[in-house]
LOVOSE-94053 format. One record per residue: residue number from 0; residue in three letters; x, z, y of N, C-alpha, C in turn. Coordinates in nm, 4 decimals. Each point is the difference from the previous one (the first is absolute). Layout:
   pos   code       n.xx       n.zz       n.yy      ca.xx      ca.zz      ca.yy       c.xx       c.zz       c.yy
   NUM    ALA          X          Z          Y          X          Z          Y          X          Z          Y
...
//
This chain:
   pos   code       n.xx       n.zz       n.yy      ca.xx      ca.zz      ca.yy       c.xx       c.zz       c.yy
     0    MET    12.2748     9.6122     7.7156    -0.1029     0.0741     0.0672    -0.0402    -0.0681     0.1323
     1    GLN     0.0996    -0.0640     0.0638    -0.0289    -0.0667     0.1281    -0.0989    -0.1140    -0.0171
     2    LYS     0.0086    -0.0729    -0.1108    -0.0950    -0.1072    -0.0267    -0.1401     0.0558    -0.0160
     3    LEU    -0.0095     0.1112    -0.0719    -0.1309     0.0650    -0.0183    -0.0559     0.0499     0.1315
     4    LEU     0.0861     0.0535     0.0855    -0.0465     0.0471     0.1311    -0.0451    -0.1174     0.0885
     5    ARG     0.0678    -0.1166    -0.0133    -0.0466    -0.1177     0.0741    -0.1365    -0.0445    -0.0524
     6    LEU    -0.0184     0.0038    -0.1340    -0.1312    -0.0321    -0.0580    -0.1051     0.0987     0.0525
     7    SER     0.0331     0.1261     0.0066    -0.0905     0.1020     0.0520    -0.0381    -0.0321     0.1440
     8    GLY     0.0965    -0.0425     0.0795    -0.0276    -0.0357     0.1395    -0.0952    -0.1189     0.0100
     9    LYS     0.0174    -0.0981    -0.0888    -0.0904    -0.1147     0.0017    -0.1406     0.0385    -0.0426
    10    ILE    -0.0112     0.0876    -0.0982    -0.1326     0.0472    -0.0408    -0.0652     0.0793     0.1125
    11    ASP     0.0772     0.0871     0.0645    -0.0511     0.0765     0.1140    -0.0504    -0.0946     0.1103
    12    ALA     0.0776    -0.1031     0.0296    -0.0385    -0.0952     0.1062    -0.1287    -0.0733    -0.0391
    13    MET    -0.0137    -0.0375    -0.1272    -0.1206    -0.0715    -0.0448    -0.1231     0.0908     0.0150
    14    ASN     0.0097     0.1243    -0.0470    -0.1146     0.0888     0.0106    -0.0296     0.0409     0.1434
    15    GLU     0.1025     0.0031     0.0820    -0.0196     0.0263     0.1433    -0.0809    -0.1130     0.0637
    16    ARG     0.0370    -0.1253    -0.0323    -0.0733    -0.1155     0.0530    -0.1449     0.0000    -0.0493
    17    VAL    -0.0198     0.0245    -0.1297    -0.1356     0.0056    -0.0543    -0.0799     0.1094     0.0682
    18    GLY     0.0593     0.1159     0.0168    -0.0699     0.1113     0.0646    -0.0397    -0.0307     0.1433
    19    ARG     0.0908    -0.0590     0.0754    -0.0318    -0.0344     0.1395    -0.1066    -0.1079     0.0093
    20    LEU     0.0067    -0.0948    -0.0930    -0.1013    -0.1072    -0.0017    -0.1379     0.0558    -0.0323
    21    ILE    -0.0091     0.0823    -0.1021    -0.1327     0.0503    -0.0368    -0.0507     0.1042     0.1007
    22    SER     0.0886     0.0578     0.0792    -0.0481     0.0936     0.1009    -0.0948    -0.0685     0.0985
    23    TRP     0.0209    -0.1306     0.0215    -0.0898    -0.0753     0.0863    -0.1385    -0.0133    -0.0622
    24    LEU    -0.0075     0.0069    -0.1327    -0.1308    -0.0075    -0.0650    -0.0885     0.1186     0.0371
    25    VAL     0.0619     0.1120     0.0343    -0.0790     0.1175     0.0390    -0.0801    -0.0321     0.1267
    26    LEU     0.0663    -0.0607     0.0987    -0.0694    -0.0372     0.1240    -0.1120    -0.1015    -0.0294
    27    ILE     0.0329    -0.1029    -0.0782    -0.0995    -0.1028    -0.0311    -0.1170     0.0621    -0.0778
    28    MET     0.0320     0.0916    -0.0926    -0.1018     0.0646    -0.0785    -0.0942     0.0841     0.0874
    29    VAL     0.0565     0.0709     0.0945    -0.0832     0.0815     0.0911    -0.0897    -0.0907     0.0857
    30    LEU     0.0583    -0.1062     0.0533    -0.0783    -0.0928     0.0831    -0.1126    -0.0634    -0.0831
    31    LEU     0.0305    -0.0364    -0.1227    -0.1023    -0.0576    -0.0873    -0.1075     0.1028    -0.0330
    32    GLY     0.0392     0.1258    -0.0184    -0.0976     0.1076    -0.0239    -0.0914     0.0196     0.1186
    33    VAL     0.0546    -0.0055     0.1200    -0.0815     0.0117     0.1209    -0.0960    -0.1185     0.0082
    34    TYR     0.0518    -0.1195    -0.0245    -0.0856    -0.1192    -0.0003    -0.1141     0.0137    -0.1015
    35    ASN     0.0328     0.0462    -0.1213    -0.1015     0.0173    -0.1040    -0.1086     0.0996     0.0438
    36    ALA     0.0424     0.1101     0.0581    -0.0949     0.1026     0.0432    -0.0892    -0.0516     0.1143
    37    VAL     0.0611    -0.0645     0.0981    -0.0748    -0.0506     0.1159    -0.0978    -0.1090    -0.0433
    38    THR     0.0466    -0.0959    -0.0811    -0.0879    -0.1097    -0.0409    -0.1126     0.0470    -0.0913
    39    ARG     0.0253     0.1039    -0.0781    -0.1078     0.0532    -0.0850    -0.1116     0.0552     0.0875
    40    LYS     0.0347     0.0751     0.1030    -0.1016     0.0561     0.0914    -0.0649    -0.1096     0.0806
    41    LEU     0.0818    -0.0918     0.0512    -0.0509    -0.1090     0.0816    -0.0930    -0.0909    -0.0821
    42    SER     0.0369    -0.0240    -0.1253    -0.0840    -0.0810    -0.0881    -0.1369     0.0627    -0.0192
    43    GLN    -0.0048     0.1325    -0.0129    -0.1288     0.0684    -0.0137    -0.0836    -0.0135     0.1266
    44    THR     0.0687     0.0024     0.1134    -0.0694    -0.0066     0.1291    -0.0548    -0.1397     0.0277
    45    ILE     0.0788    -0.1041    -0.0235    -0.0431    -0.1349     0.0365    -0.0641    -0.0756    -0.1153
    46    GLY     0.0133     0.0535    -0.1221    -0.0632    -0.0638    -0.1139     0.0749    -0.1185    -0.0586
    47    VAL     0.1265    -0.0179     0.0406     0.0832    -0.1082    -0.0536     0.1246     0.0647    -0.0609
    48    ASP     0.0299    -0.0372    -0.1239     0.1145     0.0606    -0.0678     0.1302    -0.0599     0.0518
    49    LEU     0.0807     0.0830     0.0660     0.1286    -0.0432     0.0559     0.1185     0.0392    -0.0868
    50    SER    -0.0262     0.0816    -0.0989     0.1068     0.0498    -0.0844     0.0099    -0.0834    -0.1276
    51    SER     0.0980     0.0308    -0.0806     0.0201    -0.0714    -0.1253     0.0677     0.0935    -0.0985
    52    ASN    -0.0285    -0.0206    -0.1265     0.0706     0.0775    -0.1038     0.1494    -0.0282     0.0028
    53    ALA     0.0363    -0.1176     0.0437     0.1430    -0.0364     0.0087     0.0721     0.0935     0.0989
    54    TYR    -0.0640     0.0345     0.1103     0.0623     0.0909     0.0974     0.0154     0.1408    -0.0592
    55    ILE    -0.1016     0.0454    -0.0666     0.0048     0.1329    -0.0602     0.1060     0.0042    -0.1096
    56    GLU     0.0032    -0.1038    -0.0838     0.1018    -0.0027    -0.1065     0.1378    -0.0234     0.0573
    57    GLY     0.0100    -0.0753     0.1099     0.1290    -0.0182     0.0665     0.0590     0.1314     0.0463
    58    GLN    -0.0866     0.0858     0.0527     0.0446     0.1325     0.0424     0.0481     0.0808    -0.1206
    59    TRP    -0.0732    -0.0090    -0.1088     0.0362     0.0705    -0.1233     0.1338    -0.0540    -0.0542
    60    PHE     0.0173    -0.1318     0.0020     0.1248    -0.0613    -0.0473     0.1186     0.0465     0.0849
    61    MET    -0.0192     0.0039     0.1319     0.1099     0.0420     0.0880     0.0384     0.1457    -0.0262
    62    PHE    -0.1007     0.0855    -0.0188     0.0301     0.1397    -0.0334     0.0786     0.0080    -0.1301
    63    SER    -0.0412    -0.0803    -0.0985     0.0706    -0.0021    -0.1274     0.1451    -0.0419     0.0169
    64    LEU     0.0238    -0.1037     0.0790     0.1373    -0.0456     0.0230     0.0844     0.1028     0.0728
    65    VAL    -0.0575     0.0665     0.0982     0.0738     0.1045     0.0726     0.0376     0.1111    -0.0969
    66    PHE    -0.0922     0.0418    -0.0798     0.0246     0.1088    -0.0948     0.1000    -0.0436    -0.1077
    67    LEU    -0.0237    -0.1148    -0.0616     0.0833    -0.0453    -0.1117     0.1392    -0.0434     0.0441
    68    TRP     0.0060    -0.0913     0.0933     0.1291    -0.0567     0.0383     0.0778     0.0958     0.0913
    69    GLY    -0.0653     0.1017     0.0522     0.0699     0.0994     0.0814     0.0702     0.1058    -0.0822
    70    ALA    -0.0214     0.0022    -0.1315     0.0587     0.1045    -0.0842     0.1533    -0.0053     0.0002
    71    GLY     0.0572    -0.1183    -0.0112     0.1470    -0.0135     0.0034     0.0557     0.0419     0.1348
    72    TYR    -0.0689    -0.0374     0.1062     0.0399     0.0391     0.1353    -0.0053     0.1536     0.0146
    73    ALA    -0.1071     0.0576    -0.0526    -0.0132     0.1475     0.0080     0.1107     0.0693    -0.0802
    74    LEU     0.0352    -0.0546    -0.1160     0.1083     0.0594    -0.0783     0.1325    -0.0116     0.0758
    75    LYS     0.0241    -0.1124     0.0616     0.1218    -0.0210     0.0769     0.0142     0.1061     0.1097
    76    HIS    -0.1129     0.0363     0.0605     0.0012     0.0945     0.1120    -0.0343     0.1429    -0.0446
    77    GLN     0.0028     0.0236    -0.1304    -0.0274     0.1348    -0.0535    -0.1335     0.0560     0.0488
    78    ALA    -0.0995    -0.0865     0.0077    -0.1312     0.0389     0.0518    -0.1016     0.0276    -0.1098
    79    HIS     0.0429    -0.0025    -0.1252    -0.0918     0.0303    -0.1103    -0.0232     0.1493    -0.0086
    80    VAL    -0.1122     0.0364    -0.0498    -0.0316     0.1406    -0.0214     0.0893     0.0518    -0.1120
    81    ARG     0.0584     0.1144     0.0213     0.0790     0.0611    -0.1059    -0.0292     0.1486    -0.0036
    82    VAL     0.0120     0.0568    -0.1174    -0.0185     0.1429    -0.0158     0.1246     0.0641     0.0562
    83    ASP    -0.0137     0.0614     0.1149     0.1159     0.0431     0.0771     0.0308     0.1481    -0.0167
    84    ILE    -0.0559     0.0645    -0.1015     0.0220     0.1428    -0.0188     0.1482     0.0290    -0.0204
    85    LEU     0.0637    -0.0761    -0.0882     0.1415     0.0207    -0.0286     0.0903    -0.0989     0.0734
    86    TYR    -0.0463    -0.1232     0.0119     0.0818    -0.1079     0.0544     0.0598     0.0346     0.1349
    87    SER    -0.0780     0.0575     0.0885     0.0474     0.0295     0.1364     0.1030     0.1133     0.0016
    88    ARG     0.0110     0.0753    -0.1097     0.0881     0.1152    -0.0027     0.1298    -0.0217    -0.0778
    89    VAL     0.0163    -0.1185    -0.0564     0.1196    -0.0239    -0.0810     0.1015    -0.0823     0.0794
    90    SER     0.1212    -0.0068    -0.0501     0.1081    -0.0724     0.0662    -0.0252    -0.1505    -0.0069
    91    GLU     0.0767    -0.0740     0.0794    -0.0131    -0.1454    -0.0011     0.0351    -0.0584    -0.1369
    92    ARG     0.0978     0.0585    -0.0677     0.0351    -0.0482    -0.1349    -0.1166     0.0224    -0.0970
    93    ALA    -0.0632     0.1147     0.0095    -0.1157     0.0275    -0.0886    -0.1145    -0.0948     0.0320
    94    LYS    -0.0217    -0.0275     0.1277    -0.1042    -0.0973     0.0404     0.0311    -0.1376    -0.0586
    95    ALA     0.1266    -0.0385     0.0074     0.0403    -0.1303    -0.0538    -0.0270    -0.0051    -0.1500
    96    TRP     0.0339     0.1071    -0.0714    -0.0256     0.0027    -0.1447    -0.1489    -0.0036    -0.0294
    97    ILE    -0.0799     0.0714     0.0773    -0.1464    -0.0014    -0.0185    -0.0509    -0.1421     0.0210
    98    ASP     0.0482    -0.0668     0.1027    -0.0415    -0.1389     0.0283     0.0424    -0.0956    -0.1108
    99    VAL     0.1226     0.0140    -0.0489     0.0488    -0.0852    -0.1082    -0.0844     0.0186    -0.1256
   100    ILE    -0.0214     0.1234    -0.0371    -0.0791     0.0278    -0.1219    -0.1434    -0.0449     0.0186
   101    GLY    -0.0596     0.0296     0.1139    -0.1387    -0.0408     0.0262    -0.0171    -0.1506     0.0011
   102    THR     0.0982    -0.0698     0.0573    -0.0056    -0.1470     0.0035     0.0085    -0.0565    -0.1411
   103    CYS     0.0939     0.0515    -0.0787     0.0208    -0.0548    -0.1348    -0.1116     0.0384    -0.0970
   104    LEU    -0.0497     0.1230     0.0107    -0.1013     0.0474    -0.0965    -0.1423    -0.0339     0.0393
   105    PHE    -0.0270    -0.0138     0.1284    -0.1378    -0.0187     0.0439    -0.0233    -0.1331     0.0732
   106    LEU     0.0758    -0.0245     0.1050    -0.0252    -0.1182     0.0816     0.0202    -0.1296    -0.0769
   107    PHE     0.1123    -0.0162    -0.0660     0.0267    -0.1253    -0.0726    -0.0975    -0.0226    -0.1147
   108    PRO    -0.0206     0.0976    -0.0890    -0.0940    -0.0259    -0.1106    -0.1425    -0.0257     0.0469
   109    LEU    -0.0472     0.0772     0.0965    -0.1360    -0.0185     0.0499    -0.0150    -0.1359     0.0692
   110    SER     0.0973    -0.0357     0.0816    -0.0058    -0.1306     0.0677     0.0027    -0.1133    -0.0986
   111    ALA     0.0864     0.0096    -0.1017     0.0078    -0.1058    -0.1019    -0.1326    -0.0128    -0.0752
   112    LEU    -0.0598     0.1124    -0.0333    -0.1297    -0.0011    -0.0689    -0.1074    -0.0652     0.0868
   113    ILE    -0.0061     0.0361     0.1267    -0.1008    -0.0556     0.0877     0.0248    -0.1489     0.0234
   114    ILE     0.1250    -0.0435     0.0113     0.0296    -0.1425     0.0150    -0.0487    -0.0749    -0.1222
   115    TRP     0.0292     0.0527    -0.1174    -0.0378    -0.0661    -0.1256    -0.1521    -0.0107    -0.0112
   116    VAL    -0.0715     0.1079     0.0252    -0.1461     0.0008    -0.0111    -0.0641    -0.0836     0.1089
   117    SER     0.0477     0.0147     0.1227    -0.0638    -0.0702     0.1117     0.0312    -0.1490     0.0011
   118    TYR     0.1116    -0.0393    -0.0588     0.0301    -0.1423    -0.0103    -0.1072    -0.0689    -0.0827
   119    THR    -0.0330     0.0577    -0.1125    -0.1058    -0.0562    -0.0852    -0.1339    -0.0004     0.0736
   120    TYR    -0.0262     0.1088     0.0687    -0.1239     0.0140     0.0787    -0.0097    -0.1120     0.1056
   121    ALA     0.1101    -0.0246     0.0714     0.0012    -0.1049     0.1023    -0.0015    -0.1391    -0.0639
   122    ALA     0.0743    -0.0188    -0.1081     0.0037    -0.1308    -0.0671    -0.1383    -0.0391    -0.0528
   123    ASP    -0.0718     0.0962    -0.0566    -0.1356    -0.0268    -0.0484    -0.0910    -0.0402     0.1161
   124    SER     0.0177     0.0657     0.1133    -0.0808    -0.0301     0.1173     0.0323    -0.1390     0.0530
   125    TRP     0.1289    -0.0382    -0.0009     0.0385    -0.1344     0.0421    -0.0527    -0.1055    -0.0957
   126    ALA     0.0004     0.0320    -0.1303    -0.0436    -0.0980    -0.1003    -0.1469    -0.0387     0.0201
   127    THR    -0.0796     0.0946     0.0486    -0.1420    -0.0277     0.0215    -0.0312    -0.0264     0.1486
   128    MET     0.1069     0.0070     0.0844    -0.0177    -0.0132     0.1447    -0.1117     0.0946     0.0455
   129    GLU     0.0135     0.1258    -0.0422    -0.1020     0.1014     0.0244    -0.0340     0.0129     0.1469
   130    GLY    -0.1269    -0.0028     0.0270    -0.0488     0.0142     0.1361    -0.0718     0.1320     0.0158
   131    SER    -0.0466     0.0218     0.1175    -0.0766     0.1201     0.0307    -0.1388    -0.0078    -0.0623
   132    PRO    -0.0528     0.1104    -0.0481    -0.1390    -0.0013    -0.0494    -0.1004    -0.0065     0.1166
   133    ASP     0.0471     0.0233     0.1212    -0.0870    -0.0013     0.1170    -0.0003    -0.1401     0.0641
   134    PRO    -0.1145    -0.0450     0.0476    -0.0054    -0.1334     0.0628     0.0917    -0.0056     0.1242
   135    GLY     0.0770    -0.1066     0.0085     0.0881    -0.0173     0.1146     0.1240     0.0857    -0.0050
   136    GLY     0.0265     0.0658    -0.1137     0.1160     0.0865    -0.0094     0.1286    -0.0784    -0.0237
   137    LEU     0.1096     0.0714    -0.0031     0.1320    -0.0611    -0.0166     0.0396    -0.0080    -0.1469
   138    PRO     0.0930    -0.0887    -0.0334     0.0457    -0.0085    -0.1388     0.0751     0.1271    -0.0401
   139    ARG    -0.0307     0.0525    -0.1166     0.0619     0.1244    -0.0467     0.1380    -0.0197    -0.0595
   140    TYR     0.0293    -0.1207    -0.0486     0.1287    -0.0215    -0.0649     0.1162     0.0216     0.0960
   141    LEU    -0.0216    -0.0251     0.1288     0.1060     0.0180     0.0983     0.0391     0.1479     0.0135
   142    ILE    -0.0991     0.0848     0.0152     0.0302     0.1427     0.0225     0.0490     0.0634    -0.1302
   143    LYS    -0.0447    -0.0469    -0.1134     0.0486     0.0558    -0.1275     0.1475    -0.0337    -0.0207
   144    SER     0.0461    -0.1080     0.0597     0.1423    -0.0370    -0.0081     0.0866     0.0957     0.0819
   145    ALA    -0.0594     0.0677     0.0951     0.0756     0.0925     0.0843     0.0470     0.1227    -0.0778
   146    ILE    -0.0660     0.0325    -0.1089     0.0345     0.1226    -0.0750     0.1375    -0.0127    -0.0650
   147    PRO     0.0252    -0.1010    -0.0848     0.1344    -0.0062    -0.0590     0.1090    -0.0186     0.1065
   148    ILE    -0.0298    -0.0756     0.1061     0.0983    -0.0174     0.1067     0.0343     0.1337     0.0642
   149    ALA    -0.1011     0.0840     0.0209     0.0206     0.1321     0.0594     0.0951     0.0849    -0.0840
   150    PHE    -0.0190    -0.0026    -0.1297     0.0830     0.0834    -0.0846     0.1371    -0.0597    -0.0228
   151    ILE     0.0148    -0.1318     0.0176     0.1336    -0.0595     0.0003     0.0745     0.0470     0.1261
   152    LEU    -0.0691     0.0001     0.1138     0.0608     0.0482     0.1241     0.0392     0.1482    -0.0120
   153    LEU    -0.0902     0.0782    -0.0597     0.0264     0.1447    -0.0167     0.1176     0.0227    -0.0947
   154    MET     0.0012    -0.0753    -0.1088     0.1070     0.0161    -0.0981     0.1356    -0.0424     0.0572
   155    THR     0.0016    -0.1081     0.0762     0.1271    -0.0416     0.0603     0.0482     0.1026     0.1022
   156    GLN    -0.0946     0.0578     0.0759     0.0407     0.1048     0.0943     0.0476     0.1238    -0.0761
   157    GLY    -0.0619     0.0291    -0.1130     0.0487     0.1081    -0.0846     0.1436    -0.0243    -0.0460
   158    LEU     0.0309    -0.1264    -0.0338     0.1368    -0.0357    -0.0392     0.0962     0.0239     0.1166
   159    SER    -0.0428    -0.0390     0.1197     0.0832     0.0208     0.1192     0.0258     0.1486     0.0219
   160    GLU    -0.1047     0.0814    -0.0134     0.0166     0.1448     0.0184     0.0902     0.0592    -0.1076
   161    LEU    -0.0140    -0.0484    -0.1226     0.0846     0.0470    -0.1102     0.1457    -0.0330     0.0272
   162    ILE     0.0272    -0.1216     0.0469     0.1381    -0.0401     0.0324     0.0565     0.0936     0.1069
   163    LYS    -0.0789     0.0288     0.1041     0.0501     0.0846     0.1090     0.0238     0.1436    -0.0490
   164    GLN    -0.0883     0.0513    -0.0845     0.0183     0.1368    -0.0493     0.1223     0.0101    -0.0901
   165    VAL     0.0199    -0.0989    -0.0863     0.1182     0.0016    -0.0877     0.1266    -0.0166     0.0846
   166    ALA    -0.0028    -0.0867     0.1007     0.1152    -0.0161     0.0873     0.0298     0.1315     0.0713
   167    PHE    -0.0987     0.0713     0.0426     0.0208     0.1321     0.0625     0.0612     0.0958    -0.1011
   168    LEU    -0.0567     0.0073    -0.1182     0.0488     0.0937    -0.1024     0.1451    -0.0299    -0.0399
   169    ARG     0.0385    -0.1268     0.0096     0.1387    -0.0389    -0.0346     0.0934     0.0067     0.1211
   170    GLY    -0.0521     0.0382     0.1178     0.0834     0.0189     0.1176     0.0275    -0.1234     0.0811
   171    PHE    -0.0765    -0.1076    -0.0215     0.0230    -0.1240     0.0742    -0.0667    -0.0019     0.1375
   172    ILE    -0.1111     0.0698     0.0138    -0.0753     0.0003     0.1256    -0.0497     0.1416     0.0286
   173    PRO    -0.0318     0.0312     0.1261    -0.0638     0.1281     0.0293    -0.1440     0.0004    -0.0560
   174    TYR    -0.0618     0.1167     0.0011    -0.1366     0.0102    -0.0514    -0.0885    -0.1025     0.0704
   175    PRO    -0.0666    -0.0870    -0.0758    -0.0684    -0.1147     0.0603    -0.1222     0.0307     0.0862
   176    HIS    -0.0611     0.1153    -0.0178    -0.1239     0.0253     0.0752     0.0081     0.1289     0.0796
   177    ALA     0.1191     0.0322     0.0471     0.0170     0.1251     0.0761    -0.0876     0.0013     0.1236
   178    GLU    -0.0118    -0.1146     0.0704    -0.0791    -0.0037     0.1231    -0.1480     0.0201    -0.0267
   179    GLU    -0.0532    -0.0519    -0.1095    -0.1413     0.0166    -0.0310    -0.0298     0.1469    -0.0324
   180    HIS     0.0907     0.0645    -0.0729    -0.0238     0.1384    -0.0367     0.0141     0.0929     0.1199
   181    GLU     0.0871    -0.0353     0.0927     0.0145     0.0818     0.1213    -0.1223    -0.0119     0.0886
   182    GLU    -0.0600    -0.1186     0.0042    -0.1182    -0.0236     0.0843    -0.1274     0.0503    -0.0670
   183    GLY     0.0072     0.0307    -0.1275    -0.1177     0.0486    -0.0734    -0.0931    -0.1109    -0.0415
   184    ILE     0.0507    -0.1222    -0.0126    -0.0864    -0.1140    -0.0409    -0.0326     0.0146    -0.1448
//
């Protein structure tokens, strides 16, 4: 079990680094959005186009990366939306069982399906070096590759959470997310 807990720690550290890295994309995305809005108005005023479809699509790509690659980070920090009608009222052992069953029945199969489907989607895009349909836009094959990567990150974090829940249920560690539940995250 200790080897599995070390693996869980490494997965947690990886998703923590990814989450912190992509958090900077939020700032860049906002600044790019401000630039896009200002240059659109300024372009109308002076009659010279200062904007580009690449900037607009760059903002869209960054939002996609924050949303997609942040999923594993959000799972690590118990920040996903959950139906909390019963979950908040049950014991830690019951919560652990709900998480184990939910991970095995829903998270793993859905993630595997999305990885399988999106891999083909991204590979087809790479095969044609798919570009934007808009003039001056960004290549689409890059952002399509983010989808299977996102679900690999989510699935690995799901494995980490599963390891921690099973370790708790077997008495090896205290409840892994007691601090998040106390804070109401």
